[in-house]
C-alpha positions as CSV (number, residue, x, y, z in Angstrom):
1,M,-2.0,-9.9,12.0
2,Y,-0.8,-8.6,8.6
3,R,-0.1,-12.0,7.1
4,D,-3.8,-12.8,7.4
5,F,-5.1,-9.7,5.7
6,R,-2.9,-9.3,2.6
7,N,-4.6,-6.5,0.7
8,T,-6.2,-4.2,3.2
9,F,-8.4,-1.1,3.0
10,I,-8.8,0.8,6.3
11,F,-11.3,3.6,6.5
12,G,-13.0,5.7,9.1
13,Q,-13.6,9.3,10.1
14,P,-10.6,11.4,11.4
15,G,-9.6,10.4,14.9
16,T,-10.7,6.8,14.6
17,G,-7.2,5.3,14.7
18,K,-6.5,4.6,11.0
19,S,-3.0,5.9,11.1
20,K,-2.3,4.1,14.4
21,L,-3.5,0.8,12.9
22,L,-1.4,1.5,9.8
23,R,1.7,2.2,12.0
24,N,1.2,-1.1,13.9
25,Y,0.9,-2.9,10.6
26,I,4.1,-1.3,9.3
27,E,6.0,-2.1,12.5
28,E,4.9,-5.8,12.3
29,V,6.4,-6.1,8.9
30,I,9.6,-4.2,9.9
31,Y,10.2,-6.3,13.0
32,D,9.3,-9.7,11.6
33,K,12.7,-11.3,11.1
34,T,11.2,-14.5,9.6
35,D,9.5,-12.7,6.6
36,N,11.4,-11.8,3.5
37,S,9.7,-8.5,2.7
38,E,10.2,-4.9,1.6
39,I,8.1,-1.9,2.3
40,V,6.9,1.0,0.1
41,L,5.5,4.0,2.1
42,I,3.2,6.5,0.4
43,A,2.3,9.4,2.6
44,H,2.1,13.2,2.7
45,K,4.8,13.5,5.4
46,D,7.8,11.6,6.5
47,L,6.6,8.8,8.7
48,G,9.9,8.6,10.5
49,Y,10.7,4.9,9.8
50,R,14.3,3.9,9.3
51,S,14.7,0.3,8.3
52,S,16.5,-1.7,5.7
53,K,13.1,-3.2,4.7
54,I,12.0,0.2,3.3
55,R,12.5,0.0,-0.4
56,M,10.9,3.4,-1.3
57,E,9.2,6.3,0.5
58,I,7.0,8.5,-1.5
59,T,6.2,11.8,0.4
60,H,6.4,14.3,-2.5
61,N,5.7,14.0,-6.2
62,H,3.3,11.2,-5.7
63,E,2.6,10.9,-9.4
64,D,6.1,9.9,-10.4
65,G,6.7,7.8,-7.3
66,I,3.6,5.7,-7.9
67,K,4.5,5.4,-11.6
68,E,7.9,4.0,-10.6
69,L,6.2,1.6,-8.2
70,Y,3.8,0.6,-10.9
71,N,6.7,-0.2,-13.3
72,L,8.2,-2.6,-10.7
73,F,4.8,-4.2,-10.2
74,K,4.4,-4.7,-14.0
75,E,7.9,-6.2,-14.3
76,R,7.0,-8.7,-11.6
77,L,3.7,-9.5,-13.3
78,E,5.4,-10.2,-16.6
79,K,8.0,-12.5,-15.0
80,G,5.1,-14.6,-13.8
81,D,6.7,-16.3,-10.8
82,S,7.4,-13.7,-8.1
83,K,7.0,-16.1,-5.2
84,N,10.7,-16.3,-4.7
85,E,11.2,-12.6,-4.7
86,A,10.7,-10.4,-1.6
87,R,7.1,-9.7,-0.8
88,I,6.4,-6.0,-1.2
89,Y,3.9,-4.2,1.1
90,V,2.6,-0.9,-0.1
91,F,1.4,1.3,2.7
92,L,-0.6,4.4,1.6
93,D,-1.7,6.7,4.4
94,G,-4.2,9.3,3.2
95,L,-5.7,7.8,0.1
96,T,-8.3,10.6,-0.2
97,K,-5.6,13.2,0.0
98,T,-3.5,11.3,-2.5
99,F,-6.3,11.0,-5.0
100,R,-6.6,14.8,-5.0
101,V,-3.0,15.2,-6.2
102,I,-2.7,12.4,-8.8
103,S,-4.0,12.0,-12.3
104,D,-6.8,9.5,-13.3
105,E,-4.1,7.4,-15.0
106,V,-2.2,7.0,-11.7
107,K,-5.5,6.3,-9.8
108,E,-6.0,3.4,-12.3
109,M,-2.5,2.2,-11.5
110,L,-3.2,2.1,-7.8
111,G,-6.5,0.2,-8.5
112,E,-4.6,-2.3,-10.7
113,M,-2.0,-2.9,-8.0
114,M,-4.7,-3.5,-5.4
115,E,-6.6,-5.8,-7.7
116,L,-3.6,-7.8,-9.2
117,G,-0.9,-7.2,-6.7
118,P,-0.9,-10.6,-5.1
119,H,0.0,-12.1,-8.5
120,A,3.2,-10.1,-8.3
121,N,3.8,-10.8,-4.6
122,L,2.8,-7.2,-3.8
123,Y,0.2,-6.4,-1.2
124,C,-1.5,-3.0,-0.7
125,V,-2.6,-1.5,2.6
126,F,-4.5,1.7,2.0
127,A,-6.0,4.0,4.7
128,S,-8.7,6.6,3.9
129,S,-11.3,8.8,5.6
130,T,-13.9,7.5,3.2
131,R,-14.9,4.2,1.5
132,D,-16.1,6.1,-1.6
133,F,-13.7,4.6,-4.2
134,D,-13.8,2.7,-7.4
135,A,-14.4,-1.0,-6.9
136,R,-10.9,-1.8,-8.2
137,V,-9.4,0.0,-5.3
138,L,-11.3,-2.2,-2.9
139,A,-11.0,-5.4,-5.0
140,G,-9.9,-8.5,-3.1
141,S,-9.1,-6.6,0.0
142,T,-9.9,-7.0,3.7
143,V,-12.0,-4.0,4.5
144,I,-11.7,-2.6,8.0
145,E,-14.0,0.2,9.1
146,L,-12.9,2.1,12.3
147,K,-15.6,3.9,14.3
């Protein structure tokens, strides 16, 4: 599934299965032995995954963690050819909640990663209870609405 979607924005009301879909997506990446990939998890609680594919887990201090991720993204963009590097999947569960605790600067960083991430072999999968976000956050993504 996940290889077809690349950048993905999942939204729906509470209880529609956003987190379950996100967990399935994460598990597909973790258990795919044919894929050279790494995972960055951004959430508001420990999601309980233990895997060598998890490069970073941001559950507290979202501002600094996302800035660190953004610096990695920018380094890859500047290199130009990231196709030979491990693909990075950024899974963010609770985009609405995350937006409440980060600055506008960091929101812009998330938007830029969603928009330009594929050029750095970085793919974003965001889950939210609303679709009411800047166009950059939705840019170039497969949008899935759960009802």
